[in-house]
BAFI-3210 file (N, C-alpha, C; in Angstrom, 3 decimals, decimal comma, padded with zeros to 6 digits):
// residues 275
n [1|2|3|4|5|6|7|8|9|10|11|12|13|14|15|16|17|18|19|20|21|22|23|24|25|26|27|28|29|30|31|32|33|34|35|36|37|38|39|40|41|42|43|44|45|46|47|48|49|50|51|52|53|54|55|56|57|58|59|60|61|62|63|64|65|66|67|68|69|70|71|72|73|74|75|76|77|78|79|80|81|82|83|84|85|86|87|88|89|90|91|92|93|94|95|96|97|98|99|100|101|102|103|104|105|106|107|108|109|110|111|112|113|114|115|116|117|118|119|120|121|122|123|124|125|126|127|128|129|130|131|132|133|134|135|136|137|138|139|140|141|142|143|144|145|146|147|148|149|150|151|152|153|154|155|156|157|158|159|160|161|162|163|164|165|166|167|168|169|170|171|172|173|174|175|176|177|178|179|180|181|182|183|184|185|186|187|188|189|190|191|192|193|194|195|196|197|198|199|200|201|202|203|204|205|206|207|208|209|210|211|212|213|214|215|216|217|218|219|220|221|222|223|224|225|226|227|228|229|230|231|232|233|234|235|236|237|238|239|240|241|242|243|244|245|246|247|248|249|250|251|252|253|254|255|256|257|258|259|260|261|262|263|264|265|266|267|268|269|270|271|272|273|274|275]
n.u [-001,398|001,354|001,497|004,277|003,665|002,287|004,109|006,015|004,958|004,310|006,824|007,460|005,591|006,443|008,889|008,437|008,460|005,443|003,513|000,870|-002,251|-003,545|-005,599|-006,000|-007,207|-007,988|-008,954|-010,274|-010,962|-011,251|-008,636|-007,045|-006,222|-007,751|-006,722|-005,385|-004,997|-003,322|-003,904|-002,344|000,016|001,567|003,368|002,350|000,102|001,250|000,326|-001,684|-003,204|-006,686|-007,509|-006,621|-005,912|-006,997|-009,623|-010,373|-012,024|-012,705|-013,115|-010,973|-012,354|-014,463|-013,275|-012,153|-014,170|-015,458|-013,813|-013,542|-015,876|-015,778|-013,696|-014,978|-017,305|-019,090|-020,305|-019,152|-017,550|-015,745|-013,062|-010,477|-006,846|-003,983|-001,263|000,580|003,912|005,292|006,435|005,301|004,428|003,990|003,967|006,396|007,686|008,373|007,095|006,303|004,228|001,301|-000,476|-003,610|-004,935|-007,254|-009,474|-011,612|-015,187|-016,587|-019,609|-021,582|-021,479|-018,390|-017,421|-015,629|-013,778|-012,435|-010,052|-008,626|-007,583|-007,799|-008,874|-007,994|-008,242|-005,851|-003,972|-002,419|000,077|001,010|001,200|003,655|004,737|004,149|002,604|003,973|005,928|005,250|002,802|004,309|005,385|002,752|001,639|003,793|003,426|000,725|001,226|002,832|000,859|-001,946|-001,997|-003,533|-005,201|-007,820|-009,730|-008,992|-008,965|-011,529|-012,248|-010,972|-012,336|-014,766|-014,421|-014,780|-017,106|-019,560|-021,894|-020,778|-020,431|-017,643|-016,674|-015,009|-013,933|-014,782|-012,825|-010,622|-011,030|-011,005|-008,397|-007,311|-008,593|-007,729|-005,579|-004,461|-003,457|-001,312|-000,693|001,046|001,947|004,466|003,973|002,873|-000,041|-002,829|-002,759|-003,752|-005,414|-005,738|-007,545|-007,511|-008,942|-008,862|-010,353|-011,944|-012,975|-014,922|-013,539|-010,896|-008,353|-009,458|-009,297|-010,496|-010,596|-011,052|-012,397|-010,504|-009,055|-007,691|-006,480|-008,200|-006,143|-003,880|-004,051|-002,698|-000,080|000,893|000,391|-001,858|-001,647|000,579|-000,361|-002,159|-000,226|000,875|-001,021|-001,527|000,975|001,124|-001,024|-000,127|001,874|000,035|-000,616|-003,170|-005,032|-006,778|-007,588|-010,495|-012,395|-014,778|-015,649|-016,829|-017,783|-017,657|-015,537|-012,854|-010,014|-009,553|-010,380|-008,513|-006,314|-006,450|-006,451|-004,148|-002,367|-002,967|-005,642|-008,648|-011,855|-014,523|-017,299|-020,417|-023,163|-023,583|-024,801|-026,460|-027,747|-029,053|-029,065]
n.v [-054,866|-054,783|-056,906|-058,356|-057,669|-055,161|-053,521|-053,539|-052,623|-050,159|-048,626|-048,650|-046,746|-044,516|-043,897|-042,306|-038,838|-037,758|-034,950|-033,176|-032,046|-028,867|-026,037|-022,725|-019,701|-016,370|-013,569|-010,105|-006,832|-003,044|-003,295|-004,259|-006,805|-010,145|-011,163|-013,529|-013,751|-016,244|-018,596|-020,700|-023,019|-024,352|-021,528|-019,440|-016,295|-015,247|-013,489|-014,683|-016,752|-017,830|-021,204|-024,652|-028,074|-030,275|-032,926|-036,558|-037,748|-035,303|-032,315|-030,304|-027,323|-028,318|-028,398|-025,975|-024,555|-025,319|-024,800|-022,017|-021,375|-022,428|-021,091|-018,253|-018,202|-018,170|-018,044|-018,625|-017,657|-019,419|-019,088|-020,472|-019,902|-020,540|-022,759|-023,832|-024,422|-025,899|-025,718|-028,090|-028,660|-031,391|-031,907|-032,189|-033,593|-033,020|-031,950|-032,075|-029,653|-029,178|-026,185|-025,301|-022,413|-020,242|-017,617|-016,161|-014,979|-013,440|-013,968|-012,726|-011,975|-011,792|-014,186|-015,302|-018,464|-020,569|-021,151|-018,913|-015,257|-012,954|-011,396|-009,134|-006,638|-005,796|-003,585|-004,640|-004,106|-003,522|-005,785|-007,407|-009,648|-013,441|-016,269|-019,573|-020,748|-021,550|-019,499|-017,467|-017,360|-017,201|-014,665|-012,855|-013,324|-012,646|-009,764|-008,941|-009,305|-008,347|-005,260|-002,478|001,238|001,096|002,988|004,915|003,127|002,748|005,466|005,382|003,661|004,809|006,558|005,785|004,146|005,937|004,810|002,958|000,269|-000,694|-003,775|-004,844|-007,551|-008,224|-007,395|-008,498|-011,181|-011,129|-010,588|-012,795|-014,518|-013,742|-011,383|-008,549|-005,639|-002,611|000,707|003,138|006,228|008,674|008,849|006,779|006,272|004,778|004,962|004,236|001,061|-002,122|-004,914|-008,591|-011,873|-015,663|-018,014|-020,906|-022,099|-024,059|-024,120|-022,944|-021,471|-018,664|-014,866|-012,464|-009,183|-006,420|-003,189|-001,277|001,373|004,752|007,294|010,366|012,675|011,772|011,093|010,415|010,135|007,865|005,529|003,823|002,158|000,831|-000,236|-002,123|-003,568|-005,009|-006,608|-008,014|-009,716|-010,855|-012,501|-014,163|-015,546|-017,370|-018,889|-018,013|-017,748|-015,833|-012,880|-010,512|-008,005|-005,232|-002,162|001,241|002,738|005,747|006,142|007,770|008,041|005,137|003,420|003,831|003,146|000,451|-000,577|000,276|-001,499|-003,789|-004,861|-005,931|-004,711|-006,791|-007,606|-008,016|-008,899|-007,676|-009,165|-008,614|-010,435|-009,405|-010,832]
n.w [025,686|023,044|020,373|018,294|015,846|015,864|017,075|015,218|013,033|014,112|014,437|011,646|010,737|012,272|011,151|009,087|008,130|008,109|007,336|009,530|009,101|008,789|009,442|008,595|009,342|007,375|008,406|006,931|007,914|007,130|006,462|008,653|010,407|011,842|014,822|017,666|020,872|022,573|024,975|026,088|026,124|023,136|022,791|024,783|025,360|023,113|019,751|017,503|014,896|014,080|014,113|013,335|013,827|011,610|011,832|012,374|009,196|008,562|006,310|005,145|004,669|006,557|009,103|009,455|009,714|012,147|013,771|013,803|014,691|017,142|018,761|018,176|018,162|016,241|012,399|009,108|005,897|003,414|001,683|-000,604|-000,163|000,256|000,540|003,160|004,622|007,942|011,118|014,477|018,003|020,189|023,766|023,784|021,832|018,095|015,431|011,270|009,858|007,909|006,385|005,351|003,952|004,672|003,272|005,593|005,819|008,318|010,280|012,532|015,937|017,885|020,153|022,747|023,676|025,564|024,967|023,666|024,999|024,052|021,513|018,709|016,455|014,188|012,016|009,064|008,170|010,725|012,316|013,428|014,978|014,932|016,217|015,643|013,205|010,585|010,543|010,598|007,551|006,371|007,463|005,877|003,752|003,094|003,853|001,328|-000,486|000,365|001,744|001,589|001,109|001,471|001,386|-000,570|-002,691|-003,076|-003,455|-006,219|-007,619|-007,724|-009,500|-012,179|-012,175|-010,530|-008,964|-008,027|-005,089|-003,316|-001,807|000,893|001,299|-001,323|-003,182|-002,089|-002,431|-005,422|-005,841|-005,115|-006,913|-009,479|-011,341|-009,683|-011,191|-009,865|-009,168|-008,128|-006,384|-005,867|-002,937|-002,194|-002,911|-004,375|-008,222|-009,864|-011,545|-012,466|-013,112|-013,685|-014,720|-014,823|-017,193|-017,951|-020,902|-023,168|-025,273|-025,115|-022,999|-021,205|-020,416|-018,556|-018,721|-016,010|-014,750|-015,030|-014,260|-014,161|-011,989|-012,340|-012,216|-013,097|-015,571|-018,797|-018,544|-019,296|-017,283|-017,315|-019,797|-018,878|-016,966|-018,574|-019,971|-017,935|-017,351|-019,558|-019,590|-017,309|-018,151|-020,231|-018,804|-017,374|-019,203|-020,944|-023,971|-025,110|-024,552|-023,078|-023,049|-022,047|-023,040|-022,413|-025,421|-025,417|-023,691|-024,939|-024,723|-023,609|-025,117|-027,631|-026,193|-026,268|-028,705|-029,502|-028,171|-029,180|-029,067|-030,675|-032,174|-031,538|-033,241|-031,521|-029,294|-026,708|-023,624|-020,271|-017,477|-014,667|-011,486]
ca.u [000,284|001,089|002,368|005,370|003,770|001,826|005,412|006,911|004,474|004,278|007,947|007,482|004,884|006,959|009,966|007,969|007,626|004,094|002,883|-000,163|-003,081|-004,215|-006,183|-005,849|-008,107|-007,683|-010,051|-009,547|-011,691|-010,494|-007,320|-006,927|-006,186|-008,131|-005,543|-006,397|-004,027|-003,341|-004,331|-002,359|001,375|002,947|003,264|001,280|000,438|001,256|-001,068|-001,963|-004,464|-007,493|-007,148|-006,270|-005,742|-008,187|-010,041|-010,331|-013,421|-013,346|-012,518|-010,564|-013,448|-015,473|-012,581|-011,966|-015,410|-015,799|-012,775|-013,986|-017,265|-015,148|-013,352|-015,020|-018,909|-019,619|-020,202|-017,785|-017,825|-014,542|-012,384|-009,209|-006,195|-002,707|-000,858|002,115|004,661|005,601|006,279|004,288|005,038|003,121|004,743|007,872|007,709|008,133|006,930|005,809|002,611|000,851|-001,340|-004,563|-004,800|-008,529|-010,014|-012,664|-015,843|-017,458|-021,213|-022,353|-020,797|-017,335|-017,634|-014,356|-013,436|-011,277|-008,501|-007,977|-007,436|-008,369|-008,986|-007,959|-008,313|-004,858|-003,438|-001,481|001,281|001,487|001,810|005,036|005,247|003,107|002,822|004,356|006,549|003,951|002,042|005,341|005,013|001,525|002,287|004,460|002,610|-000,358|001,822|003,179|-000,596|-003,134|-001,645|-004,048|-005,615|-009,246|-011,071|-007,893|-009,381|-013,124|-012,461|-010,534|-013,238|-015,428|-013,999|-014,991|-018,353|-019,686|-022,891|-020,388|-019,944|-016,542|-017,176|-013,461|-014,006|-014,606|-011,536|-009,316|-011,448|-010,455|-006,787|-006,986|-009,217|-006,857|-004,671|-005,006|-002,582|-001,768|000,229|001,090|002,835|005,272|003,030|002,325|-001,270|-002,784|-003,347|-004,335|-005,407|-006,495|-008,285|-007,925|-009,020|-008,802|-011,623|-010,979|-014,109|-014,810|-012,626|-009,439|-008,158|-009,431|-009,178|-011,060|-009,930|-012,145|-012,341|-009,560|-009,171|-006,563|-007,093|-007,979|-005,366|-002,983|-004,277|-002,092|001,393|001,224|-000,067|-002,798|-000,667|001,292|-001,092|-002,442|000,945|001,232|-002,156|-001,049|002,470|000,174|-002,030|000,836|002,263|-000,710|-001,171|-004,387|-004,888|-007,898|-007,952|-011,779|-012,542|-015,660|-015,414|-017,729|-017,268|-017,555|-014,405|-012,298|-008,782|-009,852|-010,724|-007,682|-005,021|-006,531|-006,258|-002,805|-001,519|-003,245|-007,040|-009,012|-013,106|-015,071|-018,456|-021,108|-023,975|-023,501|-025,927|-026,521|-028,493|-029,067|-029,582]
ca.v [-055,191|-054,912|-057,817|-058,248|-057,063|-054,140|-052,861|-053,236|-051,573|-048,540|-048,474|-048,185|-044,970|-043,380|-043,561|-041,183|-037,850|-036,945|-033,597|-033,278|-030,903|-027,699|-025,089|-021,356|-018,431|-015,265|-012,651|-008,753|-005,288|-002,262|-003,671|-004,771|-008,393|-010,588|-012,375|-013,947|-014,191|-017,810|-018,873|-021,791|-023,406|-023,436|-019,712|-018,363|-014,935|-014,636|-013,306|-015,986|-016,825|-018,544|-022,518|-025,944|-029,664|-031,572|-033,791|-037,503|-037,724|-033,529|-031,752|-028,978|-026,455|-028,285|-028,351|-024,496|-023,720|-025,959|-023,959|-020,695|-021,935|-022,742|-020,074|-017,118|-018,319|-017,412|-018,861|-018,223|-018,223|-019,508|-019,094|-020,920|-018,975|-021,663|-023,852|-023,258|-025,458|-025,774|-027,084|-027,639|-029,428|-031,663|-032,665|-032,417|-033,784|-031,838|-032,558|-030,715|-029,555|-028,342|-025,184|-024,556|-020,888|-019,575|-016,224|-016,199|-013,801|-013,938|-014,094|-012,931|-011,361|-012,754|-014,823|-015,844|-019,526|-020,425|-021,075|-017,388|-014,532|-012,194|-010,999|-007,779|-006,225|-004,920|-003,170|-006,041|-003,654|-002,952|-006,823|-007,873|-011,062|-014,264|-017,711|-020,572|-020,790|-021,437|-018,019|-016,232|-017,283|-016,709|-013,395|-012,470|-013,663|-011,319|-008,365|-008,707|-009,133|-007,374|-004,168|-001,555|002,226|000,604|004,267|005,315|001,985|003,212|006,940|005,487|003,276|005,497|007,701|004,689|004,327|006,671|004,247|001,310|-000,049|-001,522|-004,586|-005,360|-008,901|-008,940|-006,778|-009,600|-012,446|-010,874|-010,249|-014,282|-015,116|-013,414|-010,714|-007,021|-004,739|-001,787|002,002|004,036|007,853|008,877|008,881|005,225|006,375|004,191|006,092|003,256|000,002|-003,081|-006,758|-009,704|-013,418|-016,581|-018,889|-022,285|-022,591|-025,787|-024,352|-022,425|-020,873|-016,853|-013,905|-011,094|-007,925|-005,290|-002,491|-000,454|002,946|005,427|008,656|011,645|013,962|011,301|010,631|010,695|010,112|006,175|004,633|003,012|001,316|000,071|-001,512|-003,200|-004,469|-006,141|-007,820|-009,188|-010,454|-012,276|-013,866|-014,840|-016,941|-018,170|-020,098|-017,934|-017,676|-014,980|-011,965|-010,033|-006,856|-004,181|-000,568|002,506|003,936|007,269|006,534|007,649|007,679|003,910|002,450|004,134|002,578|-001,011|-000,917|000,511|-002,621|-005,142|-005,671|-005,627|-004,745|-008,065|-007,399|-009,017|-008,154|-007,782|-009,399|-008,710|-010,717|-009,137|-011,717]
ca.w [025,418|021,723|019,691|017,808|014,534|016,053|017,511|013,766|012,182|014,533|013,942|010,385|010,565|012,544|010,234|007,911|008,851|007,154|008,000|010,316|008,200|009,668|008,612|009,357|008,640|007,629|008,532|007,168|008,313|007,087|005,897|009,723|010,484|013,004|015,533|019,476|022,260|022,660|026,381|026,467|025,419|023,264|022,316|025,721|025,128|021,762|018,646|016,674|013,488|014,183|013,133|014,404|013,488|010,573|012,971|011,336|008,627|008,356|005,231|005,704|005,276|007,870|010,324|009,703|009,920|013,174|014,331|014,075|015,570|018,585|019,043|017,932|018,426|015,061|011,369|008,171|004,538|002,956|000,312|-000,327|-000,511|-000,699|001,494|003,607|005,288|009,173|012,491|015,616|018,944|021,113|024,985|023,790|020,315|017,231|013,843|010,962|009,701|006,377|006,534|004,494|004,448|003,399|003,569|006,069|006,363|009,758|010,550|013,899|016,951|018,706|021,892|023,016|024,178|027,135|024,462|023,753|026,340|023,882|020,022|018,047|014,763|013,963|011,082|008,947|008,627|011,947|012,593|013,411|015,464|015,359|016,982|014,608|011,743|009,100|010,281|009,974|006,446|006,074|007,576|005,180|002,119|003,219|003,821|000,099|-001,336|000,722|002,086|000,762|001,513|001,039|001,062|-001,617|-003,832|-003,098|-004,139|-007,283|-008,204|-007,993|-010,893|-012,787|-011,709|-009,214|-007,844|-007,323|-003,792|-003,200|-000,887|000,792|001,231|-002,452|-003,425|-001,724|-003,416|-006,667|-005,932|-005,228|-008,172|-010,720|-010,534|-010,097|-011,358|-009,488|-009,765|-006,995|-006,858|-004,770|-001,648|-001,852|-003,384|-005,598|-008,718|-011,613|-011,273|-013,110|-012,537|-014,883|-014,283|-015,950|-017,150|-019,040|-021,603|-023,987|-026,647|-024,896|-022,207|-021,657|-019,269|-018,741|-018,046|-015,911|-013,646|-015,760|-014,282|-013,861|-011,227|-013,684|-012,267|-013,563|-017,092|-019,857|-018,116|-019,751|-016,478|-018,474|-020,731|-018,145|-016,002|-019,445|-020,465|-016,687|-017,127|-020,549|-019,129|-016,386|-018,827|-020,891|-018,026|-016,981|-020,803|-021,654|-025,440|-025,526|-023,249|-023,648|-022,287|-022,697|-022,415|-022,996|-026,557|-025,137|-022,913|-025,833|-024,814|-023,462|-026,501|-028,393|-025,662|-026,530|-030,139|-029,634|-027,423|-030,118|-029,306|-031,848|-032,207|-032,063|-033,128|-030,610|-029,099|-025,375|-022,714|-019,263|-016,792|-013,288|-010,614]
c.u [000,232|001,924|003,420|005,020|003,057|003,269|006,307|006,078|004,244|005,702|007,853|006,757|005,520|008,293|009,430|007,610|006,461|003,836|001,314|-000,671|-003,640|-004,524|-006,527|-006,732|-007,724|-008,955|-009,833|-011,417|-010,898|-009,160|-006,641|-007,218|-006,763|-006,987|-006,297|-005,029|-004,031|-003,319|-003,400|-000,719|000,802|002,358|002,290|001,422|000,509|000,158|-000,813|-003,053|-005,296|-007,543|-007,146|-006,182|-007,073|-008,506|-010,291|-012,050|-013,995|-012,546|-012,074|-011,772|-014,253|-014,442|-012,293|-013,463|-015,930|-014,600|-012,910|-015,464|-016,892|-014,484|-013,756|-016,743|-019,746|-019,380|-019,611|-018,229|-016,439|-013,927|-010,760|-008,277|-004,569|-002,536|000,447|002,606|004,949|006,010|005,543|004,998|003,849|003,728|005,990|008,390|007,411|007,815|006,321|004,391|002,623|-000,339|-002,256|-005,178|-006,309|-009,040|-011,435|-013,744|-016,623|-018,874|-021,911|-021,146|-019,586|-017,703|-016,445|-014,348|-012,656|-009,820|-007,836|-008,404|-008,213|-008,318|-008,394|-007,926|-006,944|-004,004|-002,296|000,079|001,774|002,015|003,263|005,221|003,798|003,436|002,840|005,070|005,964|002,997|003,114|005,091|003,808|001,564|002,794|004,017|001,211|000,282|002,207|001,620|-001,523|-002,910|-001,929|-004,534|-006,802|-010,080|-010,009|-008,650|-010,871|-013,222|-011,952|-011,614|-014,460|-015,676|-014,861|-016,598|-018,876|-020,877|-022,222|-019,850|-018,588|-016,544|-015,373|-013,302|-014,123|-013,682|-010,292|-010,069|-011,132|-009,159|-006,573|-007,374|-008,343|-005,637|-004,961|-003,206|-002,553|-000,682|000,363|002,119|003,912|005,166|002,946|000,939|-001,493|-003,448|-004,215|-004,199|-006,624|-006,716|-008,211|-007,921|-009,341|-009,942|-011,190|-012,924|-014,236|-013,495|-010,934|-009,290|-008,340|-009,329|-010,095|-010,597|-011,061|-011,914|-010,670|-009,659|-007,526|-006,686|-006,696|-006,785|-003,908|-002,686|-003,276|-000,416|001,927|000,905|-001,083|-002,245|000,032|001,133|-001,414|-001,398|001,098|000,088|-001,597|-000,062|001,715|-000,312|-001,219|001,516|001,746|-001,219|-002,419|-004,068|-005,507|-007,711|-009,591|-011,715|-013,828|-015,481|-016,361|-017,421|-017,178|-016,142|-012,881|-010,427|-008,566|-009,409|-009,144|-006,147|-005,764|-006,368|-004,669|-002,097|-001,777|-004,720|-007,650|-010,670|-013,516|-016,675|-019,532|-021,918|-024,013|-024,391|-026,132|-028,158|-028,617|-030,020|-029,957]
c.v [-055,043|-055,906|-057,023|-057,311|-055,619|-053,268|-052,248|-052,414|-050,098|-047,827|-047,768|-047,014|-044,247|-042,908|-042,592|-039,774|-037,607|-035,685|-033,644|-032,111|-030,337|-026,930|-023,861|-020,263|-017,137|-013,862|-011,286|-008,217|-004,117|-002,373|-004,054|-006,278|-008,899|-011,770|-012,521|-014,270|-015,605|-017,479|-019,936|-022,361|-024,095|-022,066|-019,207|-017,097|-014,346|-014,376|-014,383|-016,177|-017,749|-019,633|-023,216|-026,859|-029,840|-033,009|-035,010|-037,268|-036,063|-033,457|-030,427|-027,806|-026,997|-028,153|-026,715|-023,771|-024,247|-025,011|-022,798|-020,764|-021,712|-021,577|-019,202|-017,057|-017,710|-018,351|-018,117|-018,576|-018,051|-019,642|-019,560|-019,871|-019,785|-022,076|-023,786|-024,204|-024,993|-026,211|-026,686|-028,806|-029,960|-032,711|-033,274|-033,086|-033,070|-032,594|-031,785|-030,979|-028,542|-027,614|-024,884|-023,136|-020,829|-018,224|-016,472|-014,711|-014,244|-013,703|-014,051|-012,165|-012,325|-013,410|-015,575|-017,100|-019,455|-020,552|-020,118|-016,535|-013,312|-011,742|-009,376|-007,672|-005,421|-004,468|-003,991|-005,279|-003,325|-004,357|-007,412|-009,426|-011,915|-015,728|-018,728|-019,886|-020,654|-020,209|-017,306|-016,342|-016,819|-015,180|-012,385|-012,485|-012,369|-009,982|-007,653|-008,757|-008,305|-006,255|-003,162|-000,495|001,794|002,272|004,649|004,102|002,320|004,287|006,530|005,211|004,250|006,665|006,690|004,752|004,785|006,089|003,044|001,525|-001,063|-002,464|-004,962|-006,330|-009,112|-008,656|-008,148|-010,750|-012,147|-011,010|-012,131|-015,130|-015,015|-012,607|-009,081|-006,608|-003,414|-000,580|002,742|005,665|007,809|008,464|007,606|005,258|005,464|005,399|005,404|001,850|-001,225|-004,508|-007,164|-010,948|-014,390|-017,100|-019,385|-022,920|-023,958|-025,701|-023,605|-022,012|-019,412|-016,451|-012,845|-010,147|-006,744|-004,434|-001,398|000,637|003,279|006,756|010,148|012,527|012,935|010,847|010,934|010,798|008,389|005,577|003,768|001,727|000,538|-000,932|-002,873|-004,190|-005,505|-007,155|-008,863|-009,964|-011,716|-013,286|-014,831|-016,134|-017,515|-019,119|-019,531|-017,528|-016,535|-014,210|-011,181|-009,127|-005,862|-002,858|000,119|002,945|005,067|007,344|006,405|007,017|005,928|003,081|002,937|003,275|000,770|-001,264|-000,380|-000,922|-003,653|-005,591|-005,228|-005,855|-006,178|-007,763|-008,773|-008,379|-008,836|-007,892|-009,449|-009,306|-010,367|-010,016|-011,472]
c.w [023,803|021,512|018,979|016,684|014,590|016,176|015,863|012,838|012,575|014,334|012,558|010,251|011,193|011,960|009,282|008,484|008,317|008,164|008,569|009,216|009,093|009,261|009,235|008,550|008,890|007,451|008,410|007,281|008,157|007,149|007,318|009,788|011,951|013,625|017,243|019,808|023,001|024,597|027,031|025,561|024,411|022,904|023,413|025,356|024,004|021,015|017,943|015,683|014,193|013,507|013,991|013,564|012,503|011,466|011,857|010,751|008,270|007,004|005,862|005,831|006,421|008,876|010,638|009,839|011,757|014,464|014,975|014,980|017,152|019,404|018,951|018,173|017,143|013,562|010,283|007,117|004,074|001,801|000,544|-000,989|-001,000|000,628|002,004|004,645|007,018|010,338|013,873|016,532|019,643|022,646|024,781|022,597|019,360|015,803|013,043|010,377|008,323|007,139|005,441|004,976|003,437|004,300|003,845|006,346|007,529|009,455|011,793|014,843|017,447|019,573|021,763|023,666|025,418|025,897|023,957|024,670|025,808|022,368|019,747|016,902|014,827|012,642|010,204|008,713|009,448|012,728|012,330|013,817|015,388|015,921|015,675|013,553|010,800|009,259|010,157|008,583|005,910|006,073|006,576|003,560|002,172|003,399|002,428|-001,022|-000,760|001,436|001,179|001,718|000,852|000,814|-000,173|-003,079|-003,718|-004,275|-005,775|-008,383|-008,963|-009,179|-012,109|-013,229|-010,253|-008,445|-007,555|-005,802|-003,662|-001,522|-000,694|000,839|-000,284|-003,313|-002,902|-002,030|-004,551|-006,975|-005,909|-006,217|-009,599|-010,384|-010,866|-010,202|-010,986|-009,280|-008,596|-007,296|-005,746|-003,146|-001,383|-002,171|-004,424|-006,253|-009,948|-010,704|-012,203|-013,315|-014,164|-014,264|-014,989|-016,074|-018,274|-019,435|-022,366|-025,112|-025,951|-023,452|-021,838|-020,333|-019,872|-017,969|-017,472|-014,911|-013,861|-015,257|-013,484|-013,243|-012,580|-013,464|-012,454|-015,166|-018,451|-019,618|-019,053|-018,705|-017,083|-019,322|-019,886|-017,454|-016,995|-019,571|-019,160|-017,044|-018,161|-020,023|-018,281|-017,014|-019,812|-020,033|-017,363|-018,348|-021,351|-023,153|-026,068|-024,232|-023,948|-022,672|-022,650|-022,086|-023,094|-024,241|-026,331|-024,509|-024,482|-026,075|-024,215|-024,499|-027,277|-027,910|-025,862|-027,555|-030,029|-029,015|-028,270|-029,667|-030,491|-031,598|-032,721|-031,989|-032,525|-030,204|-027,427|-024,431|-021,651|-018,552|-015,230|-012,467|-009,017]
res [m|k|n|d|n|e|k|k|n|e|c|r|s|c|a|f|e|n|p|k|p|c|v|t|a|v|c|m|r|d|n|k|i|l|v|a|r|r|n|e|e|p|f|k|d|a|w|d|f|i|g|g|y|i|q|k|d|e|t|p|e|q|a|l|r|r|e|i|k|e|e|l|g|v|e|s|k|l|t|y|i|d|t|f|t|g|t|a|s|f|e|g|n|h|y|p|i|i|s|l|l|y|f|a|e|l|e|g|n|i|v|l|n|e|e|n|s|e|v|a|w|i|p|l|h|e|l|t|t|i|a|f|d|s|n|e|k|i|l|a|y|l|k|k|r|f|i|y|d|i|d|n|i|k|a|l|i|a|q|l|d|s|t|a|l|v|n|e|a|s|l|y|k|a|m|l|e|g|y|v|s|i|e|k|n|e|e|e|k|v|v|g|m|g|w|i|f|p|r|q|t|l|l|r|k|q|a|v|i|e|d|m|i|v|d|e|k|y|r|g|k|g|i|g|e|k|i|l|k|d|l|i|r|w|a|k|e|q|g|v|e|v|i|e|l|t|t|n|p|k|r|v|a|a|n|a|l|y|q|k|v|g|f|s|l|h|e|t|n|h|y|l|l|k|l]
***
């Protein structure tokens, strides 16, 4: 039986609606997202993302790796995305939750446990319903950030470097670690793109522009300048002081564009060490 002090402390703790911490995994393949059909209430038979509650003495990463291992039977590599709020319930009790979202790269063949009845890879733009209000927010976020024609992106990058192998997971992580500016035509085909990512040095906050490319059929229409100015806008909003980029001297039009918007040639030895 609880004494008066224990009851008093219990009442005090119940007065605070602190959210319970959860973790959620985003698994992508060919612009399709992995979902599992729930085998239990709440939301029985509804699609759900892989994840669950953080247990005592666990970090978020440890919790999500455990959940992925339990639900899918595989190991995983995780990249943090963002945090989302929501609600959940247990035995009729409703409470707030906070879900830490991670991009998960799965390693191995999926083997389901009893928690879910099936899994499916569904095109991101076709997924319309998902269990839990926090997941609804996550789905809206992903649709805004991650819907692309991967084959279209690969073909565009090939015009920049015919030997380049575009890794889909790397594309998503690049979007998370920096900012990708994309231009599309009337048919929603990507015709130009550029990527910028920030880095803090001992002296200043800098950013680097990489992978600037415009489809050869659309060059000379101002698309490259539009993308470049969008990247500069983003850098200013992030408090970046200096932007760096490198380009092949043979790319005459590209060099002229960079100088036009204010870049100046910085004489330096550019070294690369492949590991």
